[in-house]
A tleap script that builds the chain and sets N, CA, C and O, in Angstrom:
source leaprc.protein.ff14SB
mol = sequence {
  NMET ILE TRP VAL GLU PRO ALA ILE VAL VAL
  VAL LYS THR LEU ILE LEU LEU LEU GLY SER
  GLY ILE THR TYR ILE ALA PHE ARG ALA TYR
  ARG ASN THR GLY ALA PRO SER LEU LYS ALA
  LEU GLY VAL GLY PHE GLY ILE VAL THR PHE
  GLY THR LEU LEU GLY GLY ILE ALA HIE GLN
  LEU LEU ALA VAL SER LEU GLU MET GLY ILE
  LEU ILE ASN SER ALA LEU VAL ALA VAL GLY
  LEU ALA ILE VAL LEU TYR SER LEU TYR LEU
  GLU ARG CGLY
}
set mol.1.N position { 7.100 9.252 -102.746 }
set mol.1.CA position { 6.274 8.445 -101.536 }
set mol.1.C position { 4.895 8.403 -102.264 }
set mol.1.O position { 3.915 8.813 -101.643 }
set mol.2.N position { 4.744 7.913 -103.597 }
set mol.2.CA position { 3.412 7.595 -104.345 }
set mol.2.C position { 2.765 6.329 -103.699 }
set mol.2.O position { 1.597 6.040 -103.956 }
set mol.3.N position { 3.393 5.714 -103.011 }
set mol.3.CA position { 2.776 4.512 -102.574 }
set mol.3.C position { 2.189 4.392 -101.240 }
set mol.3.O position { 1.633 3.413 -100.744 }
set mol.4.N position { 2.444 5.773 -100.644 }
set mol.4.CA position { 1.688 5.881 -99.196 }
set mol.4.C position { 0.076 6.138 -99.266 }
set mol.4.O position { -0.605 5.618 -98.381 }
set mol.5.N position { -0.472 6.804 -100.129 }
set mol.5.CA position { -2.163 6.762 -100.338 }
set mol.5.C position { -2.464 5.273 -100.560 }
set mol.5.O position { -3.167 4.704 -99.725 }
set mol.6.N position { -2.021 4.639 -101.550 }
set mol.6.CA position { -2.606 3.191 -101.829 }
set mol.6.C position { -2.318 2.627 -100.574 }
set mol.6.O position { -3.319 2.170 -100.023 }
set mol.7.N position { -1.309 2.520 -99.973 }
set mol.7.CA position { -1.055 1.777 -98.717 }
set mol.7.C position { -2.093 2.037 -97.630 }
set mol.7.O position { -2.612 1.136 -96.971 }
set mol.8.N position { -2.364 3.369 -97.487 }
set mol.8.CA position { -3.320 3.682 -96.611 }
set mol.8.C position { -4.755 3.281 -96.793 }
set mol.8.O position { -5.508 3.191 -95.824 }
set mol.9.N position { -5.193 3.008 -98.184 }
set mol.9.CA position { -6.390 2.474 -98.471 }
set mol.9.C position { -6.436 0.903 -98.226 }
set mol.9.O position { -7.492 0.354 -97.913 }
set mol.10.N position { -5.321 0.248 -98.370 }
set mol.10.CA position { -5.153 -1.155 -98.132 }
set mol.10.C position { -5.325 -1.299 -96.677 }
set mol.10.O position { -6.184 -2.101 -96.309 }
set mol.11.N position { -4.719 -0.720 -95.875 }
set mol.11.CA position { -4.692 -0.878 -94.321 }
set mol.11.C position { -6.048 -0.491 -93.658 }
set mol.11.O position { -6.583 -1.129 -92.752 }
set mol.12.N position { -6.610 0.836 -94.334 }
set mol.12.CA position { -7.871 1.155 -93.889 }
set mol.12.C position { -9.101 0.076 -94.226 }
set mol.12.O position { -10.096 0.022 -93.503 }
set mol.13.N position { -8.937 -0.754 -95.366 }
set mol.13.CA position { -9.878 -1.721 -95.741 }
set mol.13.C position { -9.738 -2.787 -95.023 }
set mol.13.O position { -10.674 -3.570 -94.866 }
set mol.14.N position { -8.435 -2.986 -94.435 }
set mol.14.CA position { -8.047 -4.261 -93.529 }
set mol.14.C position { -8.751 -4.099 -92.342 }
set mol.14.O position { -9.447 -5.013 -91.899 }
set mol.15.N position { -8.613 -2.789 -91.659 }
set mol.15.CA position { -9.407 -2.439 -90.498 }
set mol.15.C position { -10.705 -2.349 -90.543 }
set mol.15.O position { -11.350 -2.563 -89.516 }
set mol.16.N position { -11.350 -2.009 -91.760 }
set mol.16.CA position { -12.738 -2.069 -91.965 }
set mol.16.C position { -13.211 -3.618 -91.879 }
set mol.16.O position { -14.169 -3.954 -91.183 }
set mol.17.N position { -12.597 -4.352 -92.501 }
set mol.17.CA position { -12.984 -5.905 -92.589 }
set mol.17.C position { -12.947 -6.622 -91.149 }
set mol.17.O position { -13.834 -7.388 -90.772 }
set mol.18.N position { -11.784 -6.271 -90.370 }
set mol.18.CA position { -11.372 -6.761 -89.182 }
set mol.18.C position { -12.538 -6.147 -88.193 }
set mol.18.O position { -13.170 -6.862 -87.414 }
set mol.19.N position { -12.710 -4.934 -88.307 }
set mol.19.CA position { -13.638 -4.217 -87.351 }
set mol.19.C position { -15.136 -4.755 -87.546 }
set mol.19.O position { -15.892 -5.225 -86.696 }
set mol.20.N position { -15.309 -4.583 -88.694 }
set mol.20.CA position { -16.865 -5.119 -89.003 }
set mol.20.C position { -17.221 -6.694 -88.543 }
set mol.20.O position { -18.353 -7.014 -88.181 }
set mol.21.N position { -16.051 -7.666 -88.612 }
set mol.21.CA position { -16.057 -8.884 -87.929 }
set mol.21.C position { -16.279 -8.975 -86.536 }
set mol.21.O position { -17.090 -9.707 -85.970 }
set mol.22.N position { -15.472 -8.151 -86.020 }
set mol.22.CA position { -15.534 -8.023 -84.267 }
set mol.22.C position { -16.987 -7.562 -83.877 }
set mol.22.O position { -17.643 -8.065 -82.965 }
set mol.23.N position { -17.408 -6.511 -84.715 }
set mol.23.CA position { -18.666 -5.794 -84.277 }
set mol.23.C position { -19.754 -6.920 -84.477 }
set mol.23.O position { -20.534 -7.023 -83.531 }
set mol.24.N position { -19.938 -7.738 -85.479 }
set mol.24.CA position { -20.892 -8.593 -85.830 }
set mol.24.C position { -20.626 -9.785 -84.939 }
set mol.24.O position { -21.684 -10.384 -84.748 }
set mol.25.N position { -19.631 -10.333 -84.343 }
set mol.25.CA position { -19.561 -11.339 -83.517 }
set mol.25.C position { -20.072 -10.759 -81.981 }
set mol.25.O position { -20.755 -11.388 -81.173 }
set mol.26.N position { -19.587 -9.506 -81.843 }
set mol.26.CA position { -19.875 -8.973 -80.449 }
set mol.26.C position { -21.720 -8.817 -80.398 }
set mol.26.O position { -22.371 -8.960 -79.363 }
set mol.27.N position { -22.186 -8.566 -81.471 }
set mol.27.CA position { -23.601 -8.210 -81.298 }
set mol.27.C position { -24.264 -9.615 -81.586 }
set mol.27.O position { -25.434 -9.743 -81.223 }
set mol.28.N position { -23.603 -10.746 -82.239 }
set mol.28.CA position { -24.163 -11.990 -82.302 }
set mol.28.C position { -24.343 -12.370 -80.750 }
set mol.28.O position { -25.391 -12.689 -80.188 }
set mol.29.N position { -23.160 -12.265 -80.247 }
set mol.29.CA position { -22.902 -12.936 -78.658 }
set mol.29.C position { -23.949 -12.045 -77.809 }
set mol.29.O position { -24.578 -12.579 -76.895 }
set mol.30.N position { -24.114 -10.784 -78.098 }
set mol.30.CA position { -25.349 -10.103 -77.349 }
set mol.30.C position { -26.710 -10.662 -77.344 }
set mol.30.O position { -27.408 -10.786 -76.338 }
set mol.31.N position { -27.067 -11.026 -78.672 }
set mol.31.CA position { -27.993 -11.578 -78.975 }
set mol.31.C position { -28.527 -13.074 -78.457 }
set mol.31.O position { -29.683 -13.475 -78.320 }
set mol.32.N position { -27.386 -13.681 -78.245 }
set mol.32.CA position { -27.513 -15.137 -77.531 }
set mol.32.C position { -27.490 -14.832 -75.990 }
set mol.32.O position { -28.047 -15.654 -75.263 }
set mol.33.N position { -26.896 -13.720 -75.417 }
set mol.33.CA position { -26.784 -13.929 -73.963 }
set mol.33.C position { -27.401 -12.664 -73.380 }
set mol.33.O position { -27.519 -12.618 -72.156 }
set mol.34.N position { -27.789 -11.684 -74.080 }
set mol.34.CA position { -28.491 -10.475 -73.620 }
set mol.34.C position { -27.684 -9.551 -72.630 }
set mol.34.O position { -28.188 -8.701 -71.896 }
set mol.35.N position { -26.193 -9.897 -72.745 }
set mol.35.CA position { -25.330 -9.149 -71.693 }
set mol.35.C position { -25.057 -7.695 -72.211 }
set mol.35.O position { -24.526 -7.535 -73.310 }
set mol.36.N position { -25.379 -6.755 -71.509 }
set mol.36.CA position { -25.431 -5.273 -71.711 }
set mol.36.C position { -23.901 -4.897 -72.106 }
set mol.36.O position { -23.653 -3.935 -72.832 }
set mol.37.N position { -22.795 -5.830 -71.507 }
set mol.37.CA position { -21.527 -5.450 -71.789 }
set mol.37.C position { -21.126 -5.755 -73.230 }
set mol.37.O position { -20.262 -5.090 -73.801 }
set mol.38.N position { -21.744 -6.732 -73.786 }
set mol.38.CA position { -21.507 -7.207 -75.225 }
set mol.38.C position { -22.292 -6.273 -76.075 }
set mol.38.O position { -22.070 -6.250 -77.286 }
set mol.39.N position { -22.927 -5.730 -75.699 }
set mol.39.CA position { -23.777 -4.651 -76.646 }
set mol.39.C position { -23.165 -3.601 -76.694 }
set mol.39.O position { -23.146 -3.017 -77.777 }
set mol.40.N position { -22.490 -3.039 -75.584 }
set mol.40.CA position { -21.734 -1.958 -75.447 }
set mol.40.C position { -20.504 -2.116 -76.443 }
set mol.40.O position { -20.147 -1.279 -77.272 }
set mol.41.N position { -19.868 -3.484 -76.172 }
set mol.41.CA position { -18.680 -3.959 -76.818 }
set mol.41.C position { -18.746 -3.625 -78.479 }
set mol.41.O position { -17.924 -3.028 -79.175 }
set mol.42.N position { -19.894 -4.171 -78.803 }
set mol.42.CA position { -20.335 -3.983 -80.344 }
set mol.42.C position { -20.322 -2.495 -80.726 }
set mol.42.O position { -19.619 -2.069 -81.642 }
set mol.43.N position { -21.082 -1.772 -80.029 }
set mol.43.CA position { -21.289 -0.308 -80.193 }
set mol.43.C position { -19.876 0.241 -80.406 }
set mol.43.O position { -19.635 1.004 -81.342 }
set mol.44.N position { -18.945 -0.152 -79.532 }
set mol.44.CA position { -17.842 0.676 -79.252 }
set mol.44.C position { -16.826 0.326 -80.672 }
set mol.44.O position { -16.453 1.202 -81.453 }
set mol.45.N position { -16.540 -0.920 -80.778 }
set mol.45.CA position { -15.874 -1.609 -82.112 }
set mol.45.C position { -16.672 -0.987 -83.339 }
set mol.45.O position { -15.989 -0.586 -84.282 }
set mol.46.N position { -18.092 -0.867 -83.415 }
set mol.46.CA position { -18.735 -0.416 -84.479 }
set mol.46.C position { -18.293 1.135 -84.660 }
set mol.46.O position { -17.902 1.432 -85.789 }
set mol.47.N position { -18.308 2.055 -83.774 }
set mol.47.CA position { -17.918 3.280 -83.825 }
set mol.47.C position { -16.498 3.444 -84.290 }
set mol.47.O position { -16.305 4.298 -85.156 }
set mol.48.N position { -15.318 2.643 -83.774 }
set mol.48.CA position { -14.120 2.627 -84.310 }
set mol.48.C position { -14.188 2.459 -85.760 }
set mol.48.O position { -13.801 3.257 -86.613 }
set mol.49.N position { -14.746 1.285 -85.929 }
set mol.49.CA position { -14.664 0.827 -87.635 }
set mol.49.C position { -15.468 2.086 -88.428 }
set mol.49.O position { -15.027 2.583 -89.464 }
set mol.50.N position { -16.405 2.412 -87.936 }
set mol.50.CA position { -17.070 3.663 -88.698 }
set mol.50.C position { -16.083 5.038 -88.750 }
set mol.50.O position { -16.239 5.901 -89.614 }
set mol.51.N position { -15.179 5.104 -87.835 }
set mol.51.CA position { -14.489 6.136 -87.923 }
set mol.51.C position { -13.347 6.001 -88.989 }
set mol.51.O position { -13.096 6.872 -89.822 }
set mol.52.N position { -12.659 4.763 -88.864 }
set mol.52.CA position { -11.984 4.396 -90.144 }
set mol.52.C position { -12.599 4.683 -91.491 }
set mol.52.O position { -12.032 5.347 -92.359 }
set mol.53.N position { -13.659 4.204 -91.597 }
set mol.53.CA position { -14.529 4.200 -92.940 }
set mol.53.C position { -14.770 5.724 -93.259 }
set mol.53.O position { -14.537 6.126 -94.399 }
set mol.54.N position { -15.175 6.479 -92.405 }
set mol.54.CA position { -15.667 7.973 -92.484 }
set mol.54.C position { -14.260 8.665 -92.840 }
set mol.54.O position { -14.136 9.374 -93.839 }
set mol.55.N position { -13.246 8.413 -91.976 }
set mol.55.CA position { -11.971 9.212 -92.166 }
set mol.55.C position { -11.457 9.167 -93.548 }
set mol.55.O position { -11.176 10.180 -94.188 }
set mol.56.N position { -11.331 7.829 -94.035 }
set mol.56.CA position { -10.930 7.484 -95.340 }
set mol.56.C position { -11.934 8.198 -96.479 }
set mol.56.O position { -11.440 8.890 -97.369 }
set mol.57.N position { -13.122 8.017 -96.401 }
set mol.57.CA position { -14.148 8.441 -97.359 }
set mol.57.C position { -14.009 9.913 -97.501 }
set mol.57.O position { -13.947 10.458 -98.603 }
set mol.58.N position { -13.956 10.615 -96.250 }
set mol.58.CA position { -13.690 12.185 -96.418 }
set mol.58.C position { -12.548 12.543 -97.120 }
set mol.58.O position { -12.641 13.556 -97.814 }
set mol.59.N position { -11.364 11.875 -97.101 }
set mol.59.CA position { -10.107 12.173 -97.735 }
set mol.59.C position { -10.317 11.696 -99.065 }
set mol.59.O position { -10.012 12.475 -99.968 }
set mol.60.N position { -10.781 10.563 -99.375 }
set mol.60.CA position { -10.565 9.992 -100.970 }
set mol.60.C position { -11.643 10.670 -101.610 }
set mol.60.O position { -11.288 11.432 -102.509 }
set mol.61.N position { -12.830 10.599 -101.391 }
set mol.61.CA position { -14.030 10.996 -101.921 }
set mol.61.C position { -14.497 12.578 -102.018 }
set mol.61.O position { -14.910 13.192 -103.002 }
set mol.62.N position { -14.311 12.987 -100.791 }
set mol.62.CA position { -14.864 14.450 -100.410 }
set mol.62.C position { -13.678 15.549 -100.544 }
set mol.62.O position { -13.896 16.719 -100.230 }
set mol.63.N position { -12.557 15.171 -100.969 }
set mol.63.CA position { -11.416 16.025 -101.056 }
set mol.63.C position { -11.221 16.843 -99.707 }
set mol.63.O position { -10.968 18.043 -99.813 }
set mol.64.N position { -11.330 16.223 -98.343 }
set mol.64.CA position { -10.814 16.755 -97.396 }
set mol.64.C position { -9.388 16.446 -97.094 }
set mol.64.O position { -8.929 15.390 -97.529 }
set mol.65.N position { -8.652 17.234 -96.413 }
set mol.65.CA position { -7.249 17.039 -96.446 }
set mol.65.C position { -6.982 15.925 -95.696 }
set mol.65.O position { -7.822 15.591 -94.860 }
set mol.66.N position { -5.798 15.166 -95.852 }
set mol.66.CA position { -5.424 14.016 -95.081 }
set mol.66.C position { -5.373 14.171 -93.675 }
set mol.66.O position { -5.694 13.268 -92.902 }
set mol.67.N position { -4.915 15.473 -93.260 }
set mol.67.CA position { -4.879 15.923 -91.759 }
set mol.67.C position { -6.277 15.887 -91.149 }
set mol.67.O position { -6.471 15.429 -90.023 }
set mol.68.N position { -7.239 16.379 -91.914 }
set mol.68.CA position { -8.780 16.310 -91.420 }
set mol.68.C position { -9.527 14.818 -91.446 }
set mol.68.O position { -10.421 14.486 -90.667 }
set mol.69.N position { -9.052 14.111 -92.353 }
set mol.69.CA position { -9.309 12.726 -92.364 }
set mol.69.C position { -8.894 11.939 -91.166 }
set mol.69.O position { -9.528 11.021 -90.647 }
set mol.70.N position { -7.606 12.483 -90.758 }
set mol.70.CA position { -7.018 11.506 -89.676 }
set mol.70.C position { -7.661 12.160 -88.514 }
set mol.70.O position { -7.985 11.357 -87.639 }
set mol.71.N position { -7.921 13.345 -88.280 }
set mol.71.CA position { -8.528 14.024 -86.986 }
set mol.71.C position { -9.934 13.297 -87.121 }
set mol.71.O position { -10.223 12.760 -86.051 }
set mol.72.N position { -10.783 13.134 -87.984 }
set mol.72.CA position { -12.281 12.457 -87.868 }
set mol.72.C position { -12.060 11.029 -87.469 }
set mol.72.O position { -12.820 10.479 -86.672 }
set mol.73.N position { -11.081 10.447 -87.984 }
set mol.73.CA position { -10.905 8.866 -87.724 }
set mol.73.C position { -10.310 8.893 -86.256 }
set mol.73.O position { -10.660 8.003 -85.481 }
set mol.74.N position { -9.545 9.740 -85.896 }
set mol.74.CA position { -8.863 9.738 -84.544 }
set mol.74.C position { -9.973 10.087 -83.442 }
set mol.74.O position { -9.873 9.530 -82.349 }
set mol.75.N position { -10.929 10.898 -83.653 }
set mol.75.CA position { -11.858 11.226 -82.910 }
set mol.75.C position { -12.933 10.117 -82.558 }
set mol.75.O position { -13.333 9.873 -81.420 }
set mol.76.N position { -13.321 9.509 -83.684 }
set mol.76.CA position { -14.251 8.550 -83.480 }
set mol.76.C position { -13.665 7.193 -82.881 }
set mol.76.O position { -14.346 6.377 -82.258 }
set mol.77.N position { -12.195 7.058 -83.181 }
set mol.77.CA position { -11.585 5.977 -82.444 }
set mol.77.C position { -11.600 6.223 -81.070 }
set mol.77.O position { -11.872 5.268 -80.342 }
set mol.78.N position { -11.313 7.544 -80.458 }
set mol.78.CA position { -11.264 7.605 -79.079 }
set mol.78.C position { -12.594 7.407 -78.526 }
set mol.78.O position { -12.678 6.695 -77.525 }
set mol.79.N position { -13.878 8.034 -79.124 }
set mol.79.CA position { -15.147 7.589 -78.894 }
set mol.79.C position { -15.131 6.150 -78.565 }
set mol.79.O position { -15.233 5.635 -77.451 }
set mol.80.N position { -14.976 5.548 -79.792 }
set mol.80.CA position { -15.246 4.040 -79.651 }
set mol.80.C position { -14.629 3.390 -78.678 }
set mol.80.O position { -15.274 2.537 -78.068 }
set mol.81.N position { -13.137 3.668 -78.291 }
set mol.81.CA position { -12.460 2.950 -77.200 }
set mol.81.C position { -12.927 3.325 -75.850 }
set mol.81.O position { -12.695 2.592 -74.889 }
set mol.82.N position { -13.519 4.341 -75.745 }
set mol.82.CA position { -14.136 4.859 -74.569 }
set mol.82.C position { -15.159 3.937 -74.183 }
set mol.82.O position { -15.286 3.479 -73.047 }
set mol.83.N position { -16.051 3.622 -75.395 }
set mol.83.CA position { -17.153 2.864 -74.984 }
set mol.83.C position { -16.673 1.349 -74.893 }
set mol.83.O position { -17.348 0.605 -74.181 }
set mol.84.N position { -15.628 0.860 -75.516 }
set mol.84.CA position { -15.069 -0.516 -75.098 }
set mol.84.C position { -14.662 -0.600 -73.729 }
set mol.84.O position { -14.852 -1.605 -73.043 }
set mol.85.N position { -14.125 0.402 -73.339 }
set mol.85.CA position { -13.657 0.309 -71.715 }
set mol.85.C position { -14.974 0.251 -71.160 }
set mol.85.O position { -15.246 -0.707 -70.436 }
set mol.86.N position { -15.867 1.167 -71.398 }
set mol.86.CA position { -17.107 1.106 -70.449 }
set mol.86.C position { -17.850 -0.241 -70.602 }
set mol.86.O position { -18.565 -0.589 -69.662 }
set mol.87.N position { -17.757 -0.998 -71.644 }
set mol.87.CA position { -18.045 -2.267 -71.718 }
set mol.87.C position { -17.427 -3.222 -70.886 }
set mol.87.O position { -18.042 -4.171 -70.399 }
set mol.88.N position { -16.039 -2.963 -70.681 }
set mol.88.CA position { -15.409 -3.804 -69.703 }
set mol.88.C position { -15.624 -3.538 -68.057 }
set mol.88.O position { -15.532 -4.323 -67.113 }
set mol.89.N position { -15.929 -2.188 -68.101 }
set mol.89.CA position { -16.382 -1.811 -66.636 }
set mol.89.C position { -17.839 -2.494 -66.455 }
set mol.89.O position { -17.921 -3.079 -65.374 }
set mol.90.N position { -18.695 -2.545 -67.037 }
set mol.90.CA position { -20.133 -3.189 -67.244 }
set mol.90.C position { -19.914 -4.663 -66.631 }
set mol.90.O position { -20.590 -5.123 -65.710 }
set mol.91.N position { -18.820 -5.358 -67.314 }
set mol.91.CA position { -18.696 -6.716 -67.102 }
set mol.91.C position { -18.227 -6.871 -65.562 }
set mol.91.O position { -18.377 -7.983 -65.056 }
set mol.92.N position { -17.686 -5.862 -64.803 }
set mol.92.CA position { -17.225 -5.897 -63.606 }
set mol.92.C position { -18.179 -6.001 -62.658 }
set mol.92.O position { -18.023 -6.706 -61.661 }
set mol.93.N position { -19.376 -5.223 -62.920 }
set mol.93.CA position { -20.237 -4.627 -62.165 }
set mol.93.C position { -21.549 -5.567 -62.073 }
set mol.93.O position { -22.518 -5.211 -61.404 }
savepdb mol mol.pdb
quit
C-alpha cells in the first residue's frame, strides 16, 4: 500500500484548494453585503481548510503519527462545521 500516503497528499491538496476558494468567495461576499452570516461562513470554512492543512503538515513534516494528524484534522473540521452551522442559524435570525 505504498500509494496511500501520496494519495492522501493529493486529496488534502485538493481539499486545500477547494476550501480556500470557498473561504475567499465567502469573505468577498461578506465584504460586499456586510452580512454576519457570510463572515461566519468564511471563518468556518477557513478553519476546516486550516485543519486539513495542519493535519497534513503535522504528519508529513513534523513526524507526527498518521493517527494524530487525523485527530488534529478531525477536531478542526468539527469546530469549522460548528461555525458553518452557526452561520446558517444567523441567516434565519
